[in-house]
C-alpha beads as a LAMMPS data file, in Angstrom:
LAMMPS data file: protein, C-alpha beads

374 atoms
373 bonds

1 atom types
1 bond types

-500.0 500.0 xlo xhi
-500.0 500.0 ylo yhi
-500.0 500.0 zlo zhi

Masses

1 110.0

Atoms # bond

1 1 1 -304.789 38.398 -7.945
2 1 1 -304.262 40.067 -4.565
3 1 1 -302.090 37.169 -3.458
4 1 1 -300.048 37.513 -6.649
5 1 1 -299.555 41.223 -5.925
6 1 1 -298.216 40.293 -2.482
7 1 1 -295.301 38.509 -4.146
8 1 1 -296.554 34.910 -4.171
9 1 1 -296.219 32.786 -7.302
10 1 1 -299.388 30.849 -8.131
11 1 1 -298.577 27.205 -8.868
12 1 1 -302.166 26.239 -9.722
13 1 1 -305.583 27.892 -9.849
14 1 1 -308.780 25.820 -9.713
15 1 1 -312.034 27.270 -11.053
16 1 1 -315.256 25.486 -11.997
17 1 1 -317.282 28.332 -13.548
18 1 1 -316.692 28.446 -17.292
19 1 1 -317.309 32.191 -17.585
20 1 1 -314.723 32.906 -14.904
21 1 1 -312.326 30.559 -16.685
22 1 1 -312.962 32.363 -19.973
23 1 1 -312.095 35.654 -18.285
24 1 1 -308.868 34.223 -16.863
25 1 1 -307.906 32.601 -20.178
26 1 1 -308.545 35.811 -22.099
27 1 1 -306.214 37.689 -19.756
28 1 1 -303.629 34.914 -19.927
29 1 1 -303.634 35.253 -23.731
30 1 1 -303.092 38.981 -23.248
31 1 1 -300.170 38.099 -20.935
32 1 1 -301.643 40.070 -18.054
33 1 1 -298.930 40.151 -15.353
34 1 1 -301.296 39.110 -12.546
35 1 1 -302.635 35.941 -14.187
36 1 1 -300.289 35.272 -17.104
37 1 1 -298.218 32.764 -15.146
38 1 1 -301.113 30.857 -13.599
39 1 1 -301.602 27.177 -14.339
40 1 1 -305.391 27.191 -14.694
41 1 1 -307.355 24.017 -13.979
42 1 1 -310.919 24.328 -15.278
43 1 1 -312.304 21.627 -13.016
44 1 1 -314.465 20.741 -10.054
45 1 1 -312.246 21.175 -7.001
46 1 1 -313.846 18.110 -5.411
47 1 1 -311.847 15.964 -7.834
48 1 1 -308.539 17.832 -7.478
49 1 1 -305.513 15.934 -6.179
50 1 1 -303.769 18.114 -3.610
51 1 1 -301.392 15.381 -2.457
52 1 1 -299.142 16.259 -5.401
53 1 1 -298.357 19.542 -3.596
54 1 1 -297.623 17.973 -0.199
55 1 1 -295.104 20.041 1.810
56 1 1 -294.321 22.167 -1.275
57 1 1 -296.607 25.167 -0.763
58 1 1 -296.231 28.264 1.361
59 1 1 -299.891 29.209 1.014
60 1 1 -303.268 27.890 -0.099
61 1 1 -305.903 30.561 -0.677
62 1 1 -309.489 30.382 -1.793
63 1 1 -313.115 31.271 -1.329
64 1 1 -315.614 28.421 -1.006
65 1 1 -318.911 29.431 -2.693
66 1 1 -320.596 32.032 -0.522
67 1 1 -324.208 31.586 -1.653
68 1 1 -325.073 29.055 1.108
69 1 1 -324.398 31.778 3.706
70 1 1 -325.056 35.010 1.786
71 1 1 -327.724 37.428 2.994
72 1 1 -328.948 37.503 -0.611
73 1 1 -329.024 33.728 -0.962
74 1 1 -331.335 30.960 0.214
75 1 1 -329.494 30.474 3.542
76 1 1 -329.254 26.691 3.174
77 1 1 -325.720 26.635 4.663
78 1 1 -324.421 23.072 5.130
79 1 1 -327.525 21.708 3.380
80 1 1 -326.497 23.509 0.186
81 1 1 -324.630 21.399 -2.387
82 1 1 -322.381 24.413 -3.028
83 1 1 -321.001 24.322 0.528
84 1 1 -317.414 23.324 -0.224
85 1 1 -315.708 24.130 3.071
86 1 1 -314.886 20.429 3.358
87 1 1 -312.753 20.833 0.208
88 1 1 -310.844 23.728 1.746
89 1 1 -310.099 21.455 4.705
90 1 1 -309.120 18.560 2.403
91 1 1 -306.769 20.787 0.392
92 1 1 -305.094 21.826 3.652
93 1 1 -304.880 18.245 4.909
94 1 1 -303.390 16.843 1.685
95 1 1 -300.991 19.678 0.772
96 1 1 -299.924 20.626 4.323
97 1 1 -299.106 24.248 3.371
98 1 1 -297.282 26.546 5.743
99 1 1 -300.336 28.812 5.771
100 1 1 -303.832 29.196 4.370
101 1 1 -306.154 32.081 3.595
102 1 1 -309.870 31.388 3.112
103 1 1 -312.674 33.910 2.928
104 1 1 -316.463 34.059 2.778
105 1 1 -319.380 36.421 3.223
106 1 1 -320.139 38.039 6.564
107 1 1 -323.412 36.087 6.598
108 1 1 -321.462 33.023 7.690
109 1 1 -320.991 34.678 11.109
110 1 1 -324.724 35.061 11.790
111 1 1 -326.158 33.512 14.924
112 1 1 -328.127 30.995 12.857
113 1 1 -324.856 29.537 11.560
114 1 1 -322.839 29.859 14.805
115 1 1 -322.324 26.122 15.313
116 1 1 -321.274 25.619 11.705
117 1 1 -318.943 28.615 11.922
118 1 1 -317.235 26.953 14.888
119 1 1 -317.209 23.682 12.958
120 1 1 -315.294 25.299 10.077
121 1 1 -312.806 26.801 12.538
122 1 1 -312.097 23.479 14.259
123 1 1 -311.847 21.551 10.974
124 1 1 -309.235 24.013 9.741
125 1 1 -307.415 23.778 13.059
126 1 1 -307.250 19.960 12.922
127 1 1 -307.579 19.012 9.232
128 1 1 -306.431 15.411 9.804
129 1 1 -309.484 14.677 11.951
130 1 1 -311.728 14.366 8.934
131 1 1 -315.372 13.399 9.057
132 1 1 -316.207 9.685 8.986
133 1 1 -318.590 8.323 6.361
134 1 1 -321.220 7.426 8.993
135 1 1 -320.836 10.633 10.997
136 1 1 -323.069 13.699 10.916
137 1 1 -321.383 17.084 10.890
138 1 1 -322.715 17.828 14.388
139 1 1 -321.237 14.564 15.710
140 1 1 -317.986 15.439 13.976
141 1 1 -318.088 18.851 15.674
142 1 1 -318.426 17.150 19.073
143 1 1 -315.422 14.945 18.334
144 1 1 -313.381 17.965 17.261
145 1 1 -314.326 19.824 20.452
146 1 1 -313.200 16.888 22.576
147 1 1 -309.926 16.710 20.676
148 1 1 -309.425 20.471 21.007
149 1 1 -309.698 20.275 24.801
150 1 1 -307.528 17.167 25.193
151 1 1 -303.780 16.580 25.355
152 1 1 -304.002 14.889 21.952
153 1 1 -304.433 18.342 20.384
154 1 1 -300.639 18.741 20.411
155 1 1 -300.162 15.778 18.067
156 1 1 -300.393 15.548 14.286
157 1 1 -301.052 18.250 11.710
158 1 1 -302.646 21.352 13.194
159 1 1 -302.914 25.057 12.451
160 1 1 -303.140 28.176 14.561
161 1 1 -306.230 29.843 13.152
162 1 1 -307.585 33.385 13.494
163 1 1 -310.764 34.707 11.915
164 1 1 -312.179 38.195 11.578
165 1 1 -314.742 40.160 9.579
166 1 1 -313.026 42.915 7.578
167 1 1 -314.706 45.877 5.902
168 1 1 -312.934 46.577 2.595
169 1 1 -313.647 50.323 2.893
170 1 1 -311.313 50.446 5.904
171 1 1 -308.429 49.221 3.724
172 1 1 -308.651 51.634 0.806
173 1 1 -311.390 49.983 -1.270
174 1 1 -314.118 52.391 -2.496
175 1 1 -316.873 50.015 -1.380
176 1 1 -318.510 48.989 1.893
177 1 1 -317.927 45.243 1.594
178 1 1 -317.579 42.936 4.589
179 1 1 -315.992 39.501 4.328
180 1 1 -314.909 36.994 6.953
181 1 1 -311.329 35.736 6.673
182 1 1 -309.848 32.551 8.126
183 1 1 -306.054 32.593 8.314
184 1 1 -303.990 29.710 9.649
185 1 1 -300.289 28.962 10.126
186 1 1 -298.977 25.448 10.605
187 1 1 -298.386 24.963 14.327
188 1 1 -294.822 23.716 13.986
189 1 1 -293.787 27.096 12.542
190 1 1 -294.543 28.728 15.906
191 1 1 -295.632 32.012 14.303
192 1 1 -297.561 34.951 15.716
193 1 1 -300.060 36.803 13.509
194 1 1 -302.621 39.559 13.712
195 1 1 -304.726 41.070 10.974
196 1 1 -303.325 44.225 9.365
197 1 1 -304.304 47.558 10.893
198 1 1 -307.030 49.567 9.219
199 1 1 -305.712 52.341 6.984
200 1 1 -308.851 54.361 6.136
201 1 1 -311.723 55.770 8.211
202 1 1 -315.216 57.108 7.576
203 1 1 -314.617 59.994 9.981
204 1 1 -311.641 61.104 7.886
205 1 1 -313.886 61.232 4.800
206 1 1 -316.540 63.164 6.710
207 1 1 -313.866 65.606 7.948
208 1 1 -312.769 66.245 4.365
209 1 1 -316.362 66.783 3.242
210 1 1 -317.888 68.695 6.167
211 1 1 -314.991 70.432 7.956
212 1 1 -312.092 71.099 5.566
213 1 1 -313.825 70.765 2.207
214 1 1 -310.678 69.169 0.787
215 1 1 -312.712 66.378 -0.817
216 1 1 -314.801 68.791 -2.872
217 1 1 -311.825 70.924 -3.822
218 1 1 -309.924 67.855 -5.044
219 1 1 -312.804 66.933 -7.329
220 1 1 -313.557 70.570 -8.257
221 1 1 -317.187 70.246 -7.191
222 1 1 -319.039 73.603 -7.075
223 1 1 -320.424 74.566 -3.665
224 1 1 -324.028 74.272 -4.818
225 1 1 -323.392 70.608 -5.699
226 1 1 -321.679 69.619 -2.423
227 1 1 -324.401 67.398 -1.019
228 1 1 -324.124 65.413 2.204
229 1 1 -326.899 63.952 4.321
230 1 1 -327.967 65.582 7.574
231 1 1 -326.667 62.520 9.426
232 1 1 -323.203 62.989 7.884
233 1 1 -323.246 66.715 8.576
234 1 1 -324.094 66.211 12.249
235 1 1 -321.404 63.551 12.643
236 1 1 -318.861 65.878 11.061
237 1 1 -319.760 68.732 13.383
238 1 1 -319.042 66.477 16.379
239 1 1 -315.458 65.876 15.210
240 1 1 -312.978 67.976 17.191
241 1 1 -309.702 66.743 15.673
242 1 1 -308.741 65.636 12.193
243 1 1 -308.627 61.803 12.103
244 1 1 -305.180 60.267 11.664
245 1 1 -306.191 57.660 9.083
246 1 1 -306.818 58.240 5.402
247 1 1 -310.400 58.974 4.304
248 1 1 -312.632 56.256 2.933
249 1 1 -312.651 56.312 -0.859
250 1 1 -315.942 57.089 -2.570
251 1 1 -317.599 56.081 -5.810
252 1 1 -316.533 59.453 -7.239
253 1 1 -312.919 58.770 -6.203
254 1 1 -313.073 55.480 -8.093
255 1 1 -314.694 56.562 -11.373
256 1 1 -314.363 60.340 -11.740
257 1 1 -311.728 60.124 -14.488
258 1 1 -313.762 57.728 -16.662
259 1 1 -315.771 59.142 -19.586
260 1 1 -319.553 59.128 -19.289
261 1 1 -320.667 55.726 -20.601
262 1 1 -322.657 55.363 -23.799
263 1 1 -324.608 52.530 -25.417
264 1 1 -321.813 52.178 -27.953
265 1 1 -319.102 51.784 -25.344
266 1 1 -315.655 53.347 -25.275
267 1 1 -312.712 52.886 -27.614
268 1 1 -310.315 53.936 -24.867
269 1 1 -311.691 52.130 -21.788
270 1 1 -312.259 48.360 -21.629
271 1 1 -315.712 47.054 -20.621
272 1 1 -317.202 50.548 -20.288
273 1 1 -320.610 50.409 -21.972
274 1 1 -323.906 51.769 -20.664
275 1 1 -326.483 49.153 -19.704
276 1 1 -329.977 50.703 -20.070
277 1 1 -333.052 50.100 -17.934
278 1 1 -331.951 51.148 -14.442
279 1 1 -334.705 52.191 -12.062
280 1 1 -334.914 52.868 -8.367
281 1 1 -337.433 51.321 -5.976
282 1 1 -337.627 50.829 -2.194
283 1 1 -334.566 48.992 -0.947
284 1 1 -332.749 49.371 -4.275
285 1 1 -331.547 52.932 -4.599
286 1 1 -328.005 52.564 -5.875
287 1 1 -324.713 53.882 -4.536
288 1 1 -324.344 57.572 -3.759
289 1 1 -321.586 59.236 -5.757
290 1 1 -319.901 60.822 -2.737
291 1 1 -319.981 57.858 -0.369
292 1 1 -318.218 54.506 -0.417
293 1 1 -320.254 52.313 -2.750
294 1 1 -322.745 49.774 -1.477
295 1 1 -321.725 46.137 -1.700
296 1 1 -321.729 44.898 -5.297
297 1 1 -323.980 41.859 -5.564
298 1 1 -324.216 38.854 -7.837
299 1 1 -327.812 37.953 -7.010
300 1 1 -329.540 34.583 -6.765
301 1 1 -331.188 34.918 -10.173
302 1 1 -328.843 37.313 -11.896
303 1 1 -328.232 40.907 -10.896
304 1 1 -331.281 42.362 -9.082
305 1 1 -332.963 45.149 -11.030
306 1 1 -332.219 47.955 -8.597
307 1 1 -328.785 46.951 -7.358
308 1 1 -325.354 47.737 -8.812
309 1 1 -326.511 51.209 -9.736
310 1 1 -325.095 54.654 -9.181
311 1 1 -327.284 57.448 -7.817
312 1 1 -326.107 60.798 -9.172
313 1 1 -326.642 64.127 -7.331
314 1 1 -329.041 65.163 -10.113
315 1 1 -331.427 62.410 -9.076
316 1 1 -330.560 60.270 -12.106
317 1 1 -329.859 56.589 -11.564
318 1 1 -328.072 54.289 -13.972
319 1 1 -326.352 50.941 -13.878
320 1 1 -322.658 50.833 -13.141
321 1 1 -320.669 49.723 -16.154
322 1 1 -318.453 46.668 -15.896
323 1 1 -315.359 48.888 -15.734
324 1 1 -316.849 51.092 -13.022
325 1 1 -317.735 47.978 -11.021
326 1 1 -314.214 46.642 -11.557
327 1 1 -312.852 49.938 -10.200
328 1 1 -315.024 49.500 -7.086
329 1 1 -313.502 46.023 -6.684
330 1 1 -310.004 47.484 -7.327
331 1 1 -309.248 45.375 -10.410
332 1 1 -306.621 46.939 -12.703
333 1 1 -307.945 48.795 -15.741
334 1 1 -306.157 46.490 -18.188
335 1 1 -307.919 43.392 -16.842
336 1 1 -310.507 42.199 -19.388
337 1 1 -313.866 40.705 -18.350
338 1 1 -315.495 38.061 -20.536
339 1 1 -319.221 37.537 -21.076
340 1 1 -322.482 39.495 -21.047
341 1 1 -323.100 42.366 -18.640
342 1 1 -325.195 40.158 -16.352
343 1 1 -322.642 37.337 -16.325
344 1 1 -319.712 39.685 -15.850
345 1 1 -321.479 41.446 -12.987
346 1 1 -321.994 38.047 -11.409
347 1 1 -318.229 37.474 -11.542
348 1 1 -317.589 40.885 -10.007
349 1 1 -320.308 40.454 -7.373
350 1 1 -318.721 37.191 -6.242
351 1 1 -315.181 38.586 -6.164
352 1 1 -312.987 39.732 -3.298
353 1 1 -311.604 43.265 -3.740
354 1 1 -308.071 42.843 -5.065
355 1 1 -306.660 45.535 -2.774
356 1 1 -308.138 43.933 0.354
357 1 1 -306.789 40.523 -0.618
358 1 1 -303.360 42.027 -1.275
359 1 1 -303.335 43.762 2.110
360 1 1 -304.157 40.564 4.006
361 1 1 -301.794 38.479 1.873
362 1 1 -298.864 40.830 2.491
363 1 1 -299.328 40.392 6.238
364 1 1 -299.158 36.610 5.776
365 1 1 -296.093 36.836 3.527
366 1 1 -294.313 38.990 6.105
367 1 1 -294.698 36.230 8.686
368 1 1 -293.633 33.476 6.276
369 1 1 -290.541 35.473 5.333
370 1 1 -289.681 35.717 9.028
371 1 1 -289.564 31.914 9.155
372 1 1 -287.079 31.872 6.266
373 1 1 -284.798 34.300 8.121
374 1 1 -284.533 32.188 11.274

Bonds

1 1 1 2
2 1 2 3
3 1 3 4
4 1 4 5
5 1 5 6
6 1 6 7
7 1 7 8
8 1 8 9
9 1 9 10
10 1 10 11
11 1 11 12
12 1 12 13
13 1 13 14
14 1 14 15
15 1 15 16
16 1 16 17
17 1 17 18
18 1 18 19
19 1 19 20
20 1 20 21
21 1 21 22
22 1 22 23
23 1 23 24
24 1 24 25
25 1 25 26
26 1 26 27
27 1 27 28
28 1 28 29
29 1 29 30
30 1 30 31
31 1 31 32
32 1 32 33
33 1 33 34
34 1 34 35
35 1 35 36
36 1 36 37
37 1 37 38
38 1 38 39
39 1 39 40
40 1 40 41
41 1 41 42
42 1 42 43
43 1 43 44
44 1 44 45
45 1 45 46
46 1 46 47
47 1 47 48
48 1 48 49
49 1 49 50
50 1 50 51
51 1 51 52
52 1 52 53
53 1 53 54
54 1 54 55
55 1 55 56
56 1 56 57
57 1 57 58
58 1 58 59
59 1 59 60
60 1 60 61
61 1 61 62
62 1 62 63
63 1 63 64
64 1 64 65
65 1 65 66
66 1 66 67
67 1 67 68
68 1 68 69
69 1 69 70
70 1 70 71
71 1 71 72
72 1 72 73
73 1 73 74
74 1 74 75
75 1 75 76
76 1 76 77
77 1 77 78
78 1 78 79
79 1 79 80
80 1 80 81
81 1 81 82
82 1 82 83
83 1 83 84
84 1 84 85
85 1 85 86
86 1 86 87
87 1 87 88
88 1 88 89
89 1 89 90
90 1 90 91
91 1 91 92
92 1 92 93
93 1 93 94
94 1 94 95
95 1 95 96
96 1 96 97
97 1 97 98
98 1 98 99
99 1 99 100
100 1 100 101
101 1 101 102
102 1 102 103
103 1 103 104
104 1 104 105
105 1 105 106
106 1 106 107
107 1 107 108
108 1 108 109
109 1 109 110
110 1 110 111
111 1 111 112
112 1 112 113
113 1 113 114
114 1 114 115
115 1 115 116
116 1 116 117
117 1 117 118
118 1 118 119
119 1 119 120
120 1 120 121
121 1 121 122
122 1 122 123
123 1 123 124
124 1 124 125
125 1 125 126
126 1 126 127
127 1 127 128
128 1 128 129
129 1 129 130
130 1 130 131
131 1 131 132
132 1 132 133
133 1 133 134
134 1 134 135
135 1 135 136
136 1 136 137
137 1 137 138
138 1 138 139
139 1 139 140
140 1 140 141
141 1 141 142
142 1 142 143
143 1 143 144
144 1 144 145
145 1 145 146
146 1 146 147
147 1 147 148
148 1 148 149
149 1 149 150
150 1 150 151
151 1 151 152
152 1 152 153
153 1 153 154
154 1 154 155
155 1 155 156
156 1 156 157
157 1 157 158
158 1 158 159
159 1 159 160
160 1 160 161
161 1 161 162
162 1 162 163
163 1 163 164
164 1 164 165
165 1 165 166
166 1 166 167
167 1 167 168
168 1 168 169
169 1 169 170
170 1 170 171
171 1 171 172
172 1 172 173
173 1 173 174
174 1 174 175
175 1 175 176
176 1 176 177
177 1 177 178
178 1 178 179
179 1 179 180
180 1 180 181
181 1 181 182
182 1 182 183
183 1 183 184
184 1 184 185
185 1 185 186
186 1 186 187
187 1 187 188
188 1 188 189
189 1 189 190
190 1 190 191
191 1 191 192
192 1 192 193
193 1 193 194
194 1 194 195
195 1 195 196
196 1 196 197
197 1 197 198
198 1 198 199
199 1 199 200
200 1 200 201
201 1 201 202
202 1 202 203
203 1 203 204
204 1 204 205
205 1 205 206
206 1 206 207
207 1 207 208
208 1 208 209
209 1 209 210
210 1 210 211
211 1 211 212
212 1 212 213
213 1 213 214
214 1 214 215
215 1 215 216
216 1 216 217
217 1 217 218
218 1 218 219
219 1 219 220
220 1 220 221
221 1 221 222
222 1 222 223
223 1 223 224
224 1 224 225
225 1 225 226
226 1 226 227
227 1 227 228
228 1 228 229
229 1 229 230
230 1 230 231
231 1 231 232
232 1 232 233
233 1 233 234
234 1 234 235
235 1 235 236
236 1 236 237
237 1 237 238
238 1 238 239
239 1 239 240
240 1 240 241
241 1 241 242
242 1 242 243
243 1 243 244
244 1 244 245
245 1 245 246
246 1 246 247
247 1 247 248
248 1 248 249
249 1 249 250
250 1 250 251
251 1 251 252
252 1 252 253
253 1 253 254
254 1 254 255
255 1 255 256
256 1 256 257
257 1 257 258
258 1 258 259
259 1 259 260
260 1 260 261
261 1 261 262
262 1 262 263
263 1 263 264
264 1 264 265
265 1 265 266
266 1 266 267
267 1 267 268
268 1 268 269
269 1 269 270
270 1 270 271
271 1 271 272
272 1 272 273
273 1 273 274
274 1 274 275
275 1 275 276
276 1 276 277
277 1 277 278
278 1 278 279
279 1 279 280
280 1 280 281
281 1 281 282
282 1 282 283
283 1 283 284
284 1 284 285
285 1 285 286
286 1 286 287
287 1 287 288
288 1 288 289
289 1 289 290
290 1 290 291
291 1 291 292
292 1 292 293
293 1 293 294
294 1 294 295
295 1 295 296
296 1 296 297
297 1 297 298
298 1 298 299
299 1 299 300
300 1 300 301
301 1 301 302
302 1 302 303
303 1 303 304
304 1 304 305
305 1 305 306
306 1 306 307
307 1 307 308
308 1 308 309
309 1 309 310
310 1 310 311
311 1 311 312
312 1 312 313
313 1 313 314
314 1 314 315
315 1 315 316
316 1 316 317
317 1 317 318
318 1 318 319
319 1 319 320
320 1 320 321
321 1 321 322
322 1 322 323
323 1 323 324
324 1 324 325
325 1 325 326
326 1 326 327
327 1 327 328
328 1 328 329
329 1 329 330
330 1 330 331
331 1 331 332
332 1 332 333
333 1 333 334
334 1 334 335
335 1 335 336
336 1 336 337
337 1 337 338
338 1 338 339
339 1 339 340
340 1 340 341
341 1 341 342
342 1 342 343
343 1 343 344
344 1 344 345
345 1 345 346
346 1 346 347
347 1 347 348
348 1 348 349
349 1 349 350
350 1 350 351
351 1 351 352
352 1 352 353
353 1 353 354
354 1 354 355
355 1 355 356
356 1 356 357
357 1 357 358
358 1 358 359
359 1 359 360
360 1 360 361
361 1 361 362
362 1 362 363
363 1 363 364
364 1 364 365
365 1 365 366
366 1 366 367
367 1 367 368
368 1 368 369
369 1 369 370
370 1 370 371
371 1 371 372
372 1 372 373
373 1 373 374
């Protein structure tokens, strides 16, 4: 959806999960402008034929399943059957797009996965050097390293690849969510690229809360209810100049205009029904109202009992509604989610914030447009 917002037309979308497909199809029926024109393929990407798109695509984007590398998962990495990075490489090799955009969880960058992280990078750089049937991934990595340091690296299909961990909160998303992005441009295009500059800062939020008070005035919060931690207060008092970037957005920024949820739900707001049973326990305390939200999670066995909650200044905790969670992931309010609360929260917990995706995609589009103008 972020790529669509950046001005790219989606020729085909591949999705295996039936609940995600139901959500997309429901919004297609509603003619939602961000998905209405998609050609949806409800299929296992391992059986997709990408050769039909050879030399026809500006961009391939996607997110191989993150559970093999997620901090909340089982950490099986390349031993996990859901590790589909090889399919991202195959799609690139067969379609030969001008550029690609792939993302995953920050956990992929951990020291324990460092060799595999490098392996992904080199596969995406040289997608034609695919793994042989009798070759282990570590042997394939060695072959890729030798190719990378040889004169042969200038031949055949190759991409100039950059990778970086981005925090969504630094790009106007009301959630502290870190993802690693791999972006590549086909080498023959001879393009230069850098990730977009950050637009929002935590210090700017702290300035507005501790120094100027503008944050509280904007939300009309009485002085007795203006609560910040001692850590935040001390950091604010060390600030000598107002930061130049915009302030991080908070949970309150995201949901303040929504009605208080009820068990019945809302006639005016889609997917805004109270889910009972929230409780706090060590390590699961919910997101503070006046901070950027904690990372929304999907969970290994459904949504964990204490996560995806909001912690109100009164001390009350409750689950975030689907619509509130969608706001934290910067989905538009007219986008409908299909399925039970648990299943829908799984979709949201696995998603990339739309605004972050749009920001990165626009930077890619800018470079591709420069090629067209040559």
